[in-house]
Z-matrix of the N, CA and C atoms (Angstrom, degrees):
N
C 1 1.454
C 2 1.526 1 111.54
N 3 1.337 2 116.95 1 -38.53
C 4 1.460 3 119.74 2 178.68
C 5 1.514 4 111.43 3 -63.59
N 6 1.321 5 116.15 4 -36.59
C 7 1.460 6 120.35 5 178.76
C 8 1.528 7 110.68 6 -62.91
N 9 1.317 8 117.11 7 -41.40
C 10 1.460 9 121.74 8 178.19
C 11 1.522 10 110.44 9 -64.04
N 12 1.335 11 117.27 10 -42.28
C 13 1.462 12 121.23 11 178.57
C 14 1.529 13 110.90 12 -62.46
N 15 1.336 14 116.96 13 -41.07
C 16 1.470 15 120.40 14 178.48
C 17 1.518 16 110.91 15 -64.21
N 18 1.310 17 117.36 16 -40.59
C 19 1.466 18 121.16 17 178.35
C 20 1.523 19 110.21 18 -64.02
N 21 1.327 20 116.47 19 -43.62
C 22 1.468 21 120.73 20 179.18
C 23 1.526 22 110.48 21 -62.61
N 24 1.332 23 117.73 22 -42.79
C 25 1.469 24 121.16 23 178.24
C 26 1.523 25 111.37 24 -61.49
N 27 1.322 26 116.85 25 -39.28
C 28 1.461 27 120.58 26 178.87
C 29 1.526 28 110.95 27 -67.46
N 30 1.315 29 116.06 28 -35.54
C 31 1.458 30 119.83 29 -178.93
C 32 1.524 31 112.59 30 -75.99
N 33 1.314 32 116.93 31 -30.80
C 34 1.458 33 120.44 32 -175.00
C 35 1.527 34 112.67 33 -95.52
N 36 1.311 35 116.26 34 44.35
C 37 1.457 36 120.41 35 174.04
C 38 1.524 37 108.17 36 -86.60
N 39 1.301 38 115.60 37 163.26
C 40 1.455 39 121.50 38 -172.75
C 41 1.530 40 113.14 39 -54.36
N 42 1.340 41 117.63 40 -46.21
C 43 1.465 42 118.17 41 -176.84
C 44 1.529 43 112.29 42 -66.47
N 45 1.320 44 117.57 43 -32.71
C 46 1.465 45 120.16 44 177.78
C 47 1.526 46 109.98 45 -69.77
N 48 1.324 47 116.81 46 -43.75
C 49 1.468 48 120.50 47 179.99
C 50 1.525 49 110.58 48 -62.92
N 51 1.342 50 116.96 49 -45.77
C 52 1.466 51 119.85 50 178.05
C 53 1.525 52 111.70 51 -65.22
N 54 1.331 53 115.51 52 -38.90
C 55 1.460 54 119.09 53 178.36
C 56 1.528 55 110.34 54 -61.75
N 57 1.317 56 116.17 55 -42.73
C 58 1.464 57 120.20 56 178.17
C 59 1.530 58 110.30 57 -63.18
N 60 1.326 59 117.04 58 -45.95
C 61 1.461 60 121.30 59 179.79
C 62 1.532 61 111.38 60 -58.40
N 63 1.337 62 116.34 61 -51.88
C 64 1.462 63 119.00 62 -179.14
C 65 1.528 64 111.24 63 -73.97
N 66 1.332 65 116.38 64 -26.38
C 67 1.458 66 119.94 65 174.35
C 68 1.516 67 111.30 66 -65.41
N 69 1.326 68 116.22 67 -39.72
C 70 1.464 69 120.33 68 176.55
C 71 1.534 70 109.35 69 -62.88
N 72 1.327 71 116.58 70 -44.86
C 73 1.465 72 120.40 71 178.32
C 74 1.531 73 110.50 72 -60.32
N 75 1.326 74 116.55 73 -46.76
C 76 1.459 75 121.14 74 179.66
C 77 1.529 76 110.59 75 -62.28
N 78 1.314 77 116.40 76 -41.18
C 79 1.465 78 121.00 77 179.65
C 80 1.522 79 110.97 78 -65.20
N 81 1.319 80 116.80 79 -40.29
C 82 1.470 81 120.33 80 177.29
C 83 1.524 82 109.85 81 -61.29
N 84 1.325 83 116.77 82 -45.70
C 85 1.466 84 120.65 83 178.06
C 86 1.533 85 109.75 84 -60.12
N 87 1.333 86 116.69 85 -44.44
C 88 1.461 87 121.63 86 178.99
C 89 1.532 88 110.51 87 -59.03
N 90 1.329 89 117.18 88 -50.04
C 91 1.467 90 121.50 89 -178.32
C 92 1.523 91 111.81 90 -65.57
N 93 1.322 92 117.71 91 -43.75
C 94 1.465 93 120.54 92 -178.19
C 95 1.530 94 110.06 93 -64.82
N 96 1.323 95 116.36 94 -45.23
C 97 1.470 96 119.46 95 178.42
C 98 1.530 97 110.36 96 -60.71
N 99 1.339 98 115.96 97 -45.42
C 100 1.470 99 120.18 98 178.69
C 101 1.525 100 110.65 99 -61.18
N 102 1.315 101 117.14 100 -48.08
C 103 1.460 102 121.44 101 -177.46
C 104 1.535 103 110.99 102 -59.76
N 105 1.315 104 116.40 103 -46.07
C 106 1.471 105 120.63 104 -179.28
C 107 1.527 106 110.30 105 -60.68
N 108 1.335 107 116.00 106 -48.36
C 109 1.464 108 118.92 107 -176.64
C 110 1.534 109 112.32 108 -69.88
N 111 1.342 110 117.25 109 -44.81
C 112 1.469 111 120.38 110 -174.75
C 113 1.525 112 113.17 111 -78.87
N 114 1.323 113 117.38 112 -36.93
C 115 1.465 114 119.68 113 -171.69
C 116 1.517 115 114.78 114 -105.30
N 117 1.308 116 117.99 115 -31.34
C 118 1.469 117 119.87 116 179.78
C 119 1.530 118 110.37 117 -93.88
N 120 1.347 119 115.73 118 -49.17
C 121 1.462 120 119.36 119 179.63
C 122 1.534 121 112.48 120 -81.85
N 123 1.341 122 115.46 121 -12.45
C 124 1.471 123 122.49 122 178.46
C 125 1.533 124 112.36 123 61.87
N 126 1.336 125 116.65 124 34.48
C 127 1.459 126 120.52 125 174.62
C 128 1.526 127 108.72 126 -76.45
N 129 1.303 128 116.44 127 162.19
C 130 1.450 129 122.53 128 175.71
C 131 1.524 130 109.29 129 -55.87
N 132 1.338 131 116.62 130 137.15
C 133 1.470 132 121.01 131 -177.39
C 134 1.523 133 112.69 132 -59.92
N 135 1.330 134 117.16 133 -39.70
C 136 1.460 135 119.83 134 -178.69
C 137 1.523 136 112.13 135 -70.20
N 138 1.320 137 117.61 136 -40.07
C 139 1.464 138 121.09 137 175.97
C 140 1.529 139 109.44 138 -64.37
N 141 1.318 140 116.40 139 -45.19
C 142 1.467 141 121.22 140 178.04
C 143 1.520 142 110.76 141 -59.08
N 144 1.320 143 116.74 142 -41.28
C 145 1.463 144 121.84 143 -179.43
C 146 1.525 145 110.90 144 -64.11
N 147 1.325 146 118.18 145 -44.72
C 148 1.473 147 121.41 146 -179.73
C 149 1.525 148 110.51 147 -61.54
N 150 1.320 149 117.16 148 -47.04
C 151 1.469 150 120.75 149 -179.11
C 152 1.524 151 110.40 150 -64.04
N 153 1.332 152 117.49 151 -43.53
C 154 1.470 153 121.50 152 179.46
C 155 1.525 154 110.76 153 -61.84
N 156 1.318 155 116.90 154 -41.12
C 157 1.466 156 121.02 155 178.12
C 158 1.525 157 109.97 156 -62.55
N 159 1.316 158 117.86 157 -45.82
C 160 1.467 159 121.77 158 -178.89
C 161 1.530 160 111.35 159 -60.11
N 162 1.309 161 117.34 160 -46.16
C 163 1.467 162 121.66 161 178.69
C 164 1.532 163 110.09 162 -60.10
N 165 1.329 164 116.78 163 -43.34
C 166 1.462 165 121.40 164 -179.71
C 167 1.531 166 111.72 165 -65.93
N 168 1.322 167 117.91 166 -37.44
C 169 1.467 168 121.51 167 -179.34
C 170 1.536 169 110.91 168 -65.37
N 171 1.301 170 117.47 169 -41.78
C 172 1.479 171 120.00 170 178.34
C 173 1.526 172 109.85 171 -63.03
N 174 1.319 173 117.54 172 -44.62
C 175 1.461 174 120.89 173 177.18
C 176 1.528 175 110.53 174 -61.52
N 177 1.324 176 117.60 175 -42.12
C 178 1.466 177 121.95 176 179.90
C 179 1.522 178 110.93 177 -61.57
N 180 1.314 179 117.26 178 -43.73
C 181 1.469 180 119.78 179 179.47
C 182 1.528 181 110.55 180 -60.59
N 183 1.309 182 116.15 181 -47.89
C 184 1.467 183 120.32 182 -176.88
C 185 1.532 184 111.90 183 -62.25
N 186 1.317 185 117.16 184 -39.96
C 187 1.469 186 118.96 185 -179.37
C 188 1.527 187 111.97 186 -79.67
N 189 1.321 188 117.67 187 -39.22
C 190 1.461 189 120.78 188 -176.51
C 191 1.522 190 113.60 189 -69.04
N 192 1.308 191 118.00 190 -39.88
C 193 1.464 192 119.47 191 -174.05
C 194 1.520 193 112.56 192 -64.64
N 195 1.292 194 117.84 193 -36.26
C 196 1.468 195 120.10 194 -176.22
C 197 1.523 196 114.00 195 -104.44
N 198 1.306 197 117.03 196 -41.43
C 199 1.460 198 119.63 197 -170.09
C 200 1.524 199 114.80 198 -95.89
N 201 1.329 200 118.17 199 -23.32
C 202 1.459 201 120.05 200 -177.61
C 203 1.519 202 111.07 201 -103.42
N 204 1.327 203 116.12 202 -57.93
C 205 1.461 204 120.23 203 -174.01
C 206 1.529 205 113.09 204 -99.48
N 207 1.319 206 117.33 205 -1.22
C 208 1.472 207 123.71 206 174.19
C 209 1.526 208 111.45 207 48.14
N 210 1.294 209 114.35 208 64.59
C 211 1.456 210 121.00 209 -179.39
C 212 1.523 211 110.84 210 -53.65
N 213 1.321 212 115.51 211 134.60
C 214 1.463 213 119.68 212 175.65
C 215 1.520 214 110.71 213 -111.79
N 216 1.325 215 116.33 214 21.60
C 217 1.465 216 120.73 215 173.90
C 218 1.518 217 107.06 216 -67.48
N 219 1.323 218 115.86 217 117.18
C 220 1.460 219 119.10 218 -173.05
C 221 1.522 220 113.98 219 -116.19
N 222 1.305 221 118.12 220 -1.32
C 223 1.463 222 120.19 221 174.83
C 224 1.519 223 108.39 222 -119.27
N 225 1.301 224 115.86 223 160.20
C 226 1.456 225 120.29 224 179.74
C 227 1.521 226 110.64 225 -59.63
N 228 1.324 227 116.64 226 -39.99
C 229 1.466 228 121.10 227 179.13
C 230 1.530 229 111.15 228 -61.54
N 231 1.330 230 117.50 229 -46.23
C 232 1.467 231 121.14 230 -179.89
C 233 1.528 232 111.05 231 -66.63
N 234 1.329 233 116.43 232 -40.72
C 235 1.463 234 119.98 233 178.75
C 236 1.522 235 111.18 234 -63.86
N 237 1.326 236 116.55 235 -40.02
C 238 1.454 237 120.77 236 179.29
C 239 1.528 238 110.80 237 -66.09
N 240 1.335 239 117.70 238 -43.46
C 241 1.466 240 121.27 239 177.76
C 242 1.529 241 110.53 240 -61.40
N 243 1.320 242 115.70 241 -43.18
C 244 1.459 243 120.33 242 179.70
C 245 1.533 244 110.60 243 -62.43
N 246 1.334 245 115.75 244 -44.37
C 247 1.467 246 120.38 245 179.49
C 248 1.529 247 110.72 246 -62.29
N 249 1.330 248 116.53 247 -42.59
C 250 1.462 249 120.52 248 179.65
C 251 1.530 250 110.51 249 -64.02
N 252 1.331 251 116.76 250 -42.19
C 253 1.465 252 120.01 251 178.00
C 254 1.531 253 110.88 252 -64.45
N 255 1.325 254 116.46 253 -41.90
C 256 1.465 255 120.19 254 177.81
C 257 1.522 256 110.33 255 -60.98
N 258 1.319 257 115.73 256 -47.58
C 259 1.461 258 120.17 257 -178.42
C 260 1.523 259 111.73 258 -66.38
N 261 1.325 260 117.66 259 -34.99
C 262 1.471 261 120.77 260 177.18
C 263 1.533 262 110.11 261 -64.32
N 264 1.336 263 115.79 262 -43.79
C 265 1.461 264 119.61 263 176.77
C 266 1.510 265 111.49 264 -62.40
N 267 1.321 266 115.54 265 -43.13
C 268 1.462 267 118.92 266 179.41
C 269 1.527 268 111.05 267 -69.61
N 270 1.323 269 117.72 268 -33.48
C 271 1.468 270 120.01 269 177.14
C 272 1.526 271 109.46 270 -60.50
N 273 1.324 272 115.31 271 -41.98
C 274 1.463 273 119.20 272 177.44
C 275 1.528 274 110.88 273 -60.33
N 276 1.333 275 116.62 274 -48.71
C 277 1.466 276 118.47 275 -177.82
C 278 1.531 277 111.74 276 -74.11
N 279 1.331 278 117.66 277 -23.91
C 280 1.464 279 119.50 278 173.12
C 281 1.526 280 110.07 279 -64.79
N 282 1.327 281 115.80 280 -38.87
C 283 1.461 282 119.92 281 176.87
C 284 1.528 283 109.66 282 -64.37
N 285 1.338 284 115.83 283 -44.84
C 286 1.463 285 120.02 284 176.85
C 287 1.529 286 109.86 285 -57.57
N 288 1.324 287 116.11 286 -45.25
C 289 1.469 288 120.24 287 -178.38
C 290 1.527 289 111.62 288 -67.30
N 291 1.324 290 116.84 289 -42.40
C 292 1.459 291 119.55 290 -179.70
C 293 1.528 292 111.66 291 -65.56
N 294 1.324 293 116.26 292 -48.02
C 295 1.470 294 120.12 293 179.72
C 296 1.532 295 110.32 294 -62.77
N 297 1.327 296 116.01 295 -42.10
C 298 1.462 297 119.46 296 177.29
C 299 1.512 298 111.61 297 -60.57
N 300 1.333 299 116.52 298 -42.90
C 301 1.462 300 120.32 299 177.39
C 302 1.519 301 111.82 300 -64.70
N 303 1.305 302 115.30 301 -44.62
C 304 1.461 303 120.13 302 179.74
C 305 1.529 304 110.95 303 -56.07
N 306 1.318 305 115.54 304 -40.88
C 307 1.472 306 120.40 305 179.96
C 308 1.527 307 110.90 306 -74.28
N 309 1.351 308 116.76 307 -51.52
C 310 1.462 309 119.74 308 -173.88
C 311 1.533 310 113.61 309 -70.39
N 312 1.341 311 117.61 310 -28.37
C 313 1.468 312 119.05 311 179.13
C 314 1.524 313 111.80 312 -65.93
N 315 1.312 314 117.42 313 -13.48
C 316 1.467 315 121.44 314 178.07
C 317 1.528 316 112.37 315 -82.94
N 318 1.334 317 116.63 316 -15.86
C 319 1.459 318 120.68 317 -179.57
C 320 1.525 319 109.65 318 -83.14
N 321 1.327 320 117.03 319 153.19
C 322 1.472 321 120.36 320 -177.88
C 323 1.538 322 112.63 321 -80.60
N 324 1.323 323 115.72 322 55.35
C 325 1.470 324 120.82 323 174.30
C 326 1.525 325 107.06 324 -125.96
N 327 1.331 326 118.50 325 154.90
C 328 1.468 327 119.94 326 -179.16
C 329 1.539 328 111.35 327 -55.81
N 330 1.339 329 115.15 328 138.87
C 331 1.460 330 119.62 329 -176.84
C 332 1.532 331 112.64 330 -59.72
N 333 1.306 332 118.08 331 -31.27
C 334 1.464 333 120.95 332 -179.13
C 335 1.535 334 110.52 333 -70.13
N 336 1.314 335 118.47 334 -30.30
C 337 1.475 336 121.67 335 176.42
C 338 1.526 337 109.27 336 -71.28
N 339 1.327 338 116.11 337 -42.68
C 340 1.468 339 119.98 338 175.83
C 341 1.527 340 109.89 339 -57.55
N 342 1.311 341 116.25 340 -44.81
C 343 1.467 342 121.89 341 179.53
C 344 1.529 343 109.46 342 -61.20
N 345 1.305 344 118.69 343 -39.48
C 346 1.465 345 122.03 344 -179.99
C 347 1.518 346 112.55 345 -65.15
N 348 1.317 347 117.05 346 -42.48
C 349 1.463 348 121.22 347 179.13
C 350 1.527 349 110.26 348 -60.33
N 351 1.304 350 115.68 349 -46.96
C 352 1.466 351 121.02 350 -178.89
C 353 1.528 352 110.45 351 -64.97
N 354 1.314 353 116.31 352 -39.74
C 355 1.460 354 121.19 353 -176.11
C 356 1.525 355 112.01 354 -62.31
N 357 1.309 356 118.03 355 -39.23
C 358 1.471 357 120.83 356 179.30
C 359 1.531 358 110.27 357 -58.73
N 360 1.310 359 116.45 358 -47.36
C 361 1.464 360 120.37 359 178.84
C 362 1.528 361 111.15 360 -62.12
N 363 1.307 362 117.03 361 -44.42
C 364 1.458 363 121.82 362 -177.32
C 365 1.532 364 111.67 363 -65.29
N 366 1.319 365 117.92 364 -40.41
C 367 1.470 366 121.38 365 179.98
C 368 1.532 367 110.74 366 -61.61
N 369 1.310 368 116.53 367 -43.18
C 370 1.469 369 120.32 368 179.27
C 371 1.526 370 110.27 369 -64.16
N 372 1.321 371 116.71 370 -47.13
C 373 1.462 372 120.31 371 178.08
C 374 1.526 373 111.51 372 -59.77
N 375 1.325 374 117.22 373 -43.39
C 376 1.464 375 121.51 374 -178.32
C 377 1.524 376 112.66 375 -62.05
N 378 1.319 377 117.74 376 -37.92
C 379 1.459 378 120.01 377 179.16
C 380 1.529 379 110.43 378 -59.98
N 381 1.310 380 116.02 379 -50.87
C 382 1.460 381 119.71 380 -177.15
C 383 1.525 382 112.09 381 -67.13
N 384 1.310 383 117.35 382 -37.14
C 385 1.465 384 120.37 383 177.59
C 386 1.525 385 110.12 384 -65.71
N 387 1.328 386 117.35 385 -43.49
C 388 1.473 387 120.38 386 179.74
C 389 1.519 388 111.62 387 -65.88
N 390 1.316 389 116.81 388 -46.95
C 391 1.457 390 121.27 389 -175.35
C 392 1.522 391 112.66 390 -67.57
N 393 1.319 392 117.06 391 -42.11
C 394 1.465 393 119.92 392 -172.14
C 395 1.523 394 114.93 393 -105.09
N 396 1.314 395 116.59 394 -3.17
C 397 1.469 396 118.72 395 -179.02
C 398 1.535 397 111.20 396 -127.89
N 399 1.299 398 118.05 397 -61.37
C 400 1.464 399 120.87 398 -172.54
C 401 1.527 400 113.47 399 -71.80
N 402 1.329 401 116.86 400 -49.38
C 403 1.471 402 120.75 401 -174.86
C 404 1.515 403 112.49 402 -106.23
N 405 1.306 404 117.79 403 24.65
C 406 1.461 405 123.87 404 -177.73
C 407 1.516 406 111.06 405 -66.40
């Protein structure tokens, strides 16, 4: 039981809680944008997915750099490097998300459920990439 409590304490640190909070916001934006484009506007699911991912990534960068990981990049050069690293990490997970969507959208399950499955994996990957690579 003590081991479980220690794990929970490690998980519930400020940056994880804020990341989850802003991750939920980013995910909502991603899902709403996707839903509007794919289901209301009747755009292609893959095109809708790419645009929704892009919108979510910009929101994630803006919230993560200041409010979650407290970026201390103080020169234009450092800020640019940090942004490039963040975008490179997100580019990787965007590929994961796109390929996952491309595969799962072929299965006979609602597209929003497929999007949810992929999103869980991507959120976990994004946390570790941001914490240990982009905002290190």
